N, C-alpha and C positions, 0 to 999 in steps of 0.2 A: 499871462507870459510879461517879464518885464522886457523893457528896451535892450538890455545886454543879450537876453536868450534871442530876442529877434535879429538882433544884428548878427550872431552867431550863425542863426539858421539862413538868414538871407545872404551871408557870406557862403556858407557851405553849399546853397543851391547855386549860386551863379558859378561854382566848381563843377557843378556836375556835367556829364555829358549833354547835349541838347535832347537827345531822345529823352532820358530820364527827367530831365527838368520840366520837359513838355509834359509828361506821363503826370508827374507829381502836381503840377499847376493843373491840369484836367479836371483833377477832384472827383472822377469817376470811380476810382478804386475806393473811395469812402463809401459811396453806395454799396460796392461789393462788399467792403468790410461788414457792413451794417447788415447785410443780407445773411452772410455766414455768420456773424454772430447771433442773430437772432434764430437761424436753423438750429444752433448749438443750446438755443435757451439760456442764454447768458443776459444778466440787468443791465441796464442802461450804464450804468457807472462802469461795469466791466466792459462796454461796448467802447466807451470812451478811452478807458486804457487799452483796449486791443488797437484803437487807431493809431493811439499814439505810438504803441510798439510798431505797426506796420510804417507808421511815417518815418521813425527812426532809422528804420529797415531801409526805406527807401531814400533816406538822405545820407545813409552808409554810415550812421553815427554807431549804431548796432549791426553786428555782423549777422548774415541771413541763416547764418547757422544755428546762432544761438535763440533763434526766434521760438521755438517750442520752449526752451528750458525758460526763457523770460517771459511767455505767456502762463506758465505753471507757477513761476514764482511772483510775477505781479498781477494777476488777476487771481490767484488763489483757487485754481480749478483742478481738476483731476487731470493726471497724464493722459489718460486715452481721451479725454474730450481734446485737450490741447493738442494730442497729435492729430485730430480729426480737421480742428482749426486750421492748424499748420498746413497739413497737406493741401486743404482746400484755399487756403491764402496763396502759397507756392503755385499751385495750379491756376487759380484764376486771375491772380494779380502779378507776383513776382515773376512768375514764369515768360511773361512777356518784355520782362526788362532785364531778366538775369544776367544777360550778357553784359551790360551797360555796368550793372552793380559789382559784377565779378572783376570789369575793368578798373573800377575806382578801388576798391579793395586791393587789387595787383600794386597799383600807384602807392596806396596809403602804406602796404607792406615795403615799397622800395624806398621810402623815404627815409634817410638817415635819422636815427634816433640820439636827440641831443638832450644833456642833462640840463635841464632848466630849474631855476629856483620857482618857476611859477607851474602851474597846472599846464595840460595841455589842453587844446581845443576841445577834443573829445571827452577829457575827463572833466572838465567845466560844464558841458551841455548834459553829460551823463548824471552830475551832481546835482544841476538846476532842474532835470526832471523827476529824479528821485525825491527831490523837495516838495515836487507838486503833488506827491502822492501822501496821503494822510498818514498811513503807515510810517512809510519812510521819515516824515517830518517828526513824526512821535520819537521814534528811535535815535534819531540824530539830535533830538533836544535832551533825551535821557544821557547818551554817551557824554554831550557837551557838557551836562550839568554833572557826571560822575569826573570828567576830565579836569573840570573847572573847580570841583570841590565846592559848590557854592553851600550857603549857610543851611539853606532848607534840606540839601542831601545829606549833610552832616548831621543835620538833627535827627532825620528819619533813622541813621545807621546807629545812633547813640541811644540806649534805653534809657527811660526815666528814672532817675534814683529817688526811693521814696524815703524819708527820714521818719522812724518812729512808727508810730501807728496809721500813716496817712495813705498807705497803699489801698485802693478801692479794691483790688482783687485778692487781697489776703484777709483771711477772718483769725481774730487773735485767738491764742490759744486757751486764754483765761476762762 
């Protein structure tokens, strides 16, 4: 994580209700996530992504209602497996602090929406979280190169023009 991301997380952490911030700081939830992930048979890499998803929900960057969808999308696992994992996480981890999570989301929804020329706090942290994912990074690089019209992208799109008999894939008729 870069210093900007850490700063954003620390800022959000201080805004959380005491019960929720104590729960996140306790870190017992991580061992529970590890146990749930291992029982579901997911790899160590996907386990790290699962911990990140739960962390985002606990910090209220991601809505708890989107957890199953995010698990399917980010861990690339089947819907039924994601549903079992989500049910376990909701029961074992989020259930004890759901009241606080809902109160934070109620406050977030009450905040007036301003038109800003810069990204909101949530958009910034979500973009940074996506950038940490290998597949997300690759897709973002591809989109950026297409938008920027880099020389490499332009070369890939234009077929090579062969003059005369220099085409290696064409036999002469003679």
